[in-house]
N, C-alpha and C positions, 0 to 999 in steps of 0.2 A: 626370023625377025618380024615377019608380018603377023605371025600368031601372037608374038609378044606385044606388038603395038595394039593388036585387037583387044587382048586381055587388059592391057593398061588403059585403053580407052574405055572399056566396060567398067573397070574399077573407078576411073575418074568420074564417069557419068553417075554410077550408083552412089559413090561416096559424096559427090557433089549434091545429088538429090537428097540423100539422107541428112547431110550436113545442113543444107538449106532448111529442111523440114524441122529438124530437132534443134538446131542452134542458130536460126536466122537472126536472133536478137544480138548475136555477137558481131564483132568487127569482121567485115568482108576480107580485109587484108590478112587477118589471122587465119581465117578459114582457107584461103588460097595457099597460104604458106604451109599450113599443115598438110594440105593435099599434095603439094609439091614434095614435102618430106616423105609422105607415104609412098608416092610413086618412086622416089629415089631409093627408099629402103627396099621396096619390092623388086626393083631392077637389080639392086646390088645382091640381094639374096639369090635371085635367079641366076646371076652370072657367077657368083663366087662361093656359094655354099658348098660344103664338102661333098654332098650328095645331090643328084638331080632332084629338083622340086617341081611340084605341080602348081602352076600359078593360080589355077582356079581354087585349089584347096587353100592356098595362102589367103586369097581374097575372102573366101568363105570364113576362114578363121578370124580375119580382121573384122569382118562384119559382126560376127558373134561377139567378139571381144568388145567392140564399141557399144553394143546394146546391153551387154552384161552389166555395165556400170550404171544403167538407168534404173531398172527395177527387175524383180524376178519374172515378170510377166511380159516384158518386151523382148522379142526374139526375132532373129533372122531365120526364116524357114527355107531351107534348101528344097529341092524338088521332092525328095522323099518325105521330109517333115511336113511340107505343105499338103502333100497327098494324104498323109496320115491325119492331119487336122480336118480336112474335108470329110474323110471317112468317119471320123469320130462324131462330127456334128450330124451325120446321117444315122448314128446310133449303132454302128458296127465296126469293129476293128480287130486286129490280131495281137495277142499278147497275154499278159498275166492278169490284167484287170485292176489297176490301181491308178488313182489320181495323186500326183506328187507335186510338192513345192520345194524350194530350196530354203532350208533353215540352218543357220550357223554353218554354212558351207557344204552341207550334205543334203542329198535328196531325202525328203521326209514325207511319209504317207499322209495325205489329207484324208483319204478314205478308200477302201477297197470297193469295187463294183460288185453288187450282189450277184451270187452265183458264179463268180469268176474263180480261177485257181487261187488268186490271192485271198479272196473271201473264204474259200474252203480251207485254206491253210492257216487261217486265224490272224492274218495281218490286220493291224488296228491303226486307227488314226493316231499319229504321233510317233509311230515306229520310224526309226532312223535307219536308212539303208547305207551301211558303211562300206560294203563291198558288193560288187556285181561280178559274178564268175571269177572270184578270187582276186579281183583288182580293186584298189581303193576307188571309192566314188567321190572322194573329196574334191570340191571345186568344179564338179560337173554342172552344166546348165540343165534346166528342165528338159530341153530338147535332147541333149546328149544322153541324159539318164533314160529318157523314153526310148531312144534309139537302141540302147543296150538291152532294155527290158522287153521290147517287142521283137517279134520274129515269126518264123513260119510255124503254123500249128503243128504240134507233136514234138517240137524241139524243147530242150530243157534249159533253164537258167537258174543259177544258184545265187540267192541274195543273202547277205549276212546282216542281221538286224540287231540294233541296240534299242532296248525299250526302257523307258523311264522306270526307275525303281528296281531294275534287275542288273546285277553286276556283270553277268556273263553275256557276251554276244552270241547270237544263235544263227547258224546257217540253215536256210530253208531252200529246198529244191522244188521248183515249180515247173510244170509242163505247160507250155504255151498252147493256147487254142483260140479259135475265133470267138471274140467276145461280142455277143449280140445283146445290146443294152435295151431294156424295156423301161420306159420312164415309170410306169406303174406296174411293178412286178406282181402285186397282189392287192386286193381290197376285199374286205368282208365285214359282216355285221355280227357283233357279239350277241349273246343270249338276251341281254337287256337293251337291245336296240341302239347300241352305240356303234357307229360306223368307224372303221379303221381303214385309212388309205396310206399306203407306203409309196412315197415319191422318191425315186432313187437318183434321178438326174434330169437335166433340162436339154434335150435334143429337139430335133425338128417337130416331133409329134407329141411333145409333152402335154401341151394344152389340150389337144384332141383326146389323148389317152385319159387325162384327168377328167375331162367332161364325160367321157363314156363311163368311167368308174363311178362318178357321182350319180348318173342315171341309174346304174345297176344297184347302187347302195339304196337309193330311194325305193326301187322296186322290191328290195329285200327287207324293207321296213326300218331303215335307219332313221333315228330322231335327233341325232347329233353326230359330230365328226371329230375324230383324232386325225390330224394331218401330220404324218411323221416325216420330217425333213432331216432327221439325224443321219450323219455320214453321207449327206448329199453334197457333192462338191460343186454343184451349180452347172452353168452352161450358158445357153443363149438367153440374152436379156428379153427379147420379145416373147419368149416362152414363159418367162417369169411373169410378165404382164398378163399373158393369156391365162395363167393359173390364178393369179390374184383376182382378176376380174370375174372369175366364176363365183366369188363370194362377196364382192363389193357392189354397191349400187352403181348404176350407170352414171358416168361423169365424175366418179371419185378419182382423185389423183393416186396413182400407184407408186410412181418413182419419177425423179427427173435427174438429168445428167448435166454436168457443168465442166466444160473443157477449156483449153487454151484458146481455141478458135471457135467462132460462133457456130460453125457447122456441127460441132459436137454437143451443142446445147439442145436438149430435147425434153419435153414433158410428155409423160405417158398417163393416159386416163383410162379407167375401166369403160369398156364399150360393149360388154356382154348384154344381150337382150333379155335374158332370164336368169340372173344370178341366184344362187341359193343363199338367201340372207336370213332365213328363219331358223336354221340349225344353230344350237349352241356349238361352239367350236374351240378346240384346243390345238395349238401347233407345237410340235416337239422339235427342239434343236439341241445341238451339242457342238463340240469343238470341230467336228467334221462338216458342219453346215456352212457352206461358203457361197459367195457370189450370188447367183440367181436365187438360191435358197434364202439368203438374207434379204433379198428384195421382197420376196413373198412374206417372210416372217415380219419384216419391218412394216410393210403395208398393212398387214392384219393387226399388228400391235398399235401403230399410230392412229388407225381409224377406230380403235376399240371394237373391232369386229370379233376378236377372239382373244383367248389367253395364250401366252407363250410360256412354255414350261420346259425345263431341262437345265442345260448349262450354256454359258456364253459361247456364241458362234465364232467362227474362224476369223472374221474381220477382213474379207477381201471386198472392198467397196470401190474397186476401180473397173473401168471399162476399157477393153482392148478392141482396137479396130484392125482389120486385116487389109493390107494394101498389096495387091498382086504386083509382082515384078517379073522382068525377063519373059514377057509374053505369057504370063499366067503360069509359069513353071515354078517360080519361087515366090516368096511373099515376105512382107514385113508385118509382124504382129506388134503393135505399138500401143502402149497405154496412152489414151487420148483424153480421158475424162474421169472424174469421180462421179458416183451416183449418190443421190440423196433421197431419204425416205420422205413421206408426205409432210412430216413435221419439220423438215429442213435439216436433218442431221446426216452427217457422213459417219459411217461405221467402219471406215477403212482403218486398219491397224498400221500406225506409223511407228517411228523409232521408239519402241518401248512405251508408246502412248503417254509420254511424260509431258508435263507442262513445259511449254516453250520449244517443243520439238519443231524442226523445220517443216512447214506445211507440205513441201514436196517430197519429204522423205517417205520411203516405203519400208518393207520389211528389213529388219536389222540383219546385216550380213557380217558384222564384226565378230570374228572368231573368239575374241576375248570376252565377249559379253553374251549372256544367255539370250536366245531369241525370244520374241514375244510369244506367249503361249495362250491359246484360247481357253485353257483351263485355269489360267491365273491372270485375269484381266487387271488393268489398272484400277486402283481404288475409285469408287464412285465419286468421292470428293474431288478427284483430279480430272473428272470428265465433264464436258459441257452438258448442261441440262436442257431438255426440251419437254414440250407438253403434247400429249395426245389430243385427239379431237375432244375427248371428254375431260381433259385437264389432268390426266395421270402423268406422273413423272417418268421420262425415259432418258437414256443417256446416249450421247454420241461418242464416236471413237472406239476402237477396240472391239468391234463385233456387236451383235444384238444381245443385250442383257435380258434374260428371261424375266417375265413378270413373277414367276414362281420358280425358284432354283431348287432342283431335285437332282441329287447326284446318282449316277448309275452305280449299282453295286459292283465292286471290283471282284475279279475272280481270283481264287487262291492260286499260288504258284503251280501246284501240281495240275490243276485244271488247265491253266495256260499252257503248260508243257504238253499235256495230252492233246489239246486242241491244235497246237502248233505242229505236232506230228501228224495231224489229220486222222487220229485213231478212231474217233466216233464215226467219221465219214466213211472210212475204209471198212470198218467192221460192219456197219449197216449195209453196205454193198454186199459184203460176203454173206451176211445173215439172210438177206432177202433172196439171194441167189440159191440158198440151200434150204430154206424153210418156207412154208406157206403162211402168208400173213394176209388177213382179210380186213382188219380194222386197226385203227390207231389206239393202242392201249393207254390207259390212264396212268400206268406205272410199268416199270421194267420188271419182267418176270425174273424169278430166281435163276432159271437156267440161262436166260439171256445175260444176266449180270455175271454169272460164273464164266461163261464163254468169253465175254468182253474182257474180263479181268485177265484171263489166260492169254488172250490175244494181245493185250497191251503189254504184258510181261514179256511175251515172246518177241514182239516187235521192238521193244526198247528195254533191255535188261538193266538199264541204269535207273529206271523209275523207282521212286520211293513208294513201295507198295503199302506201307503203313499209312502214309499220307493219302495214297490212292483210296484206301478203304475208309479213311476218315472223311473224305469228301464224296462219299457215295451219292448223296442226294444231287449234288451239282453235276457229277459225271453221268449219273443215270438220266438226268434231264437232257444232257447233251446227246446221249444215245437215243432217247425218245425223239428228240428233234430230228435226228438223221433218219430214223426209221419212219417218222411221219413224212419226211420229205420224199422218201421212196414211194409212199402210198398216195400222198395227196399234194405233192409238189411244194413249192416255196411257201404258199399260203398256209398249208398245214404245219410246216416247220415253224413259221412265224407265230402261229397260235400257241405252240409249246413254249417258245422263247418268251412271249409276252406274259405267260403265267407268272413269272418271277421277275418281270421287268419293272423296277421300282418307278421309273418315270411314267411308263404307260399306265401302270396301276393307279398312280395318283391322278392322271388325266381321266382315266376311266371312272374313278370314283366321283370326280367333279361332274362329269357329263351325265352320269347315271342319275344325279339329283337335279340337274339343270333342266328347266322347261323353256327358258328364253335365252337368247344370246347373252344378255347382260348378267344372267345368273352365274356364269363361269367365274366372274371376278370375285365372288364370295370365297373361292378357293385359295385366294392369295394369302389368307390368314395363316400364321404359323401352325395353328391348330385347325386344320381344314375341315374336320368332320362336322363340327357344330355349325359353322357358317353354311356349309353345303346343305345340311338338314333344314336350316332356316329358309334358304332359297327355294327348296323343294316345297315348303309348306305355304308359300305365298299364293 
């Protein structure tokens, strides 16, 4: 009896506190009545349910259910989940390495973390996880899905994926391991002095790592910069400010937040003492660029500091605050504000981004309607219009719209199948272990291709080998990528990938001709070659 009273007391205190915080605008009588009802139901279940129940689990479930109706990002974090959150912000955790959100009732991949098991298995932004270890993932929360996907290093988890444009669902088995996330996995300078900086996430050291990478790029002779934020799911807001201020004059507004209470209203300004403002700059984004990535891209775009190229970003323009509970063992992660770019626009994706949508609405969870897609934003005519510092038109709502839209080339089905089975990755491991390789080849040799083809056929006898042979250039490039990774790490692999990356190649062409930051805007023309040549001749 004492234990029950203690648990009911805890439930009352927690629910009263959360109810006061979330719904204090409502009638006090209604709140107390609902709390009485909750305690009565909890007591009845504990006394009369057919099987013994754990009151703590009931309370935890009630808290999760209450927050689930707010938005996908507000969550009750039990002791385990809270510890995992703190671990992730430090840049290291155990699991398969993906960032997920809930779309149309299913966990959906925002992006895989570079170098993780999910990345190596070819999981992509937009992949829908319909099963985890043979059980349906429908109606799981983000936390519940993460709990199932994470685990001890060396253990396996099977996810069943549904991908847009593919009729069949595909099971993929992944081996968990410790995921050590590096904010800047690689940065290098191309032969014509264009710097490339890959920014993979925003954890506690992102600003510091980016600053170090810029110093190195300068030493290596860079005269311009491609900042690649594609498939970057975001992270800490203060680190987004730290990155943006590396390129903006001191005192420039980077972002501001606006919440229900005054304590959530903040303005953030660039405070860097020696920003790099002379480089021509292009920022790459796509549907996997979210949160802190969108803060950086929005600040660069609104201040006309650089050109944004790629596809419309994810559209997560909300701020979550973490409130420790129960002596810092559990926590409440609650959406407390929206953020706004320097021009005053919110890029948060609301219910289908349609005119007249409720201003407090978040991602659409109605199973009968298609969820909003970063690859199919609302028509520009239906979105609010803003102006950059130089008077250019930009749009609010539904993510960051690039100044220059360039679609990434899609992979043929046979290439996707080969990648999802991890065949280039596995074959490269086997080849390097049995052959001497001293340099990265510009092409796959005939003997390598023959062995790779035989390996692929042996590993998956259902492969369409006629289609396999027809897509030899793309498959050979995938093999070169993995062989390069074994010799020169992720940076060497990235160089191979970027050779045929349409988005990067467009940015590279613009920067190769630009001499001043303003020259990059000549590349917005639909026929970019001629404007870029004119900018170079000035």
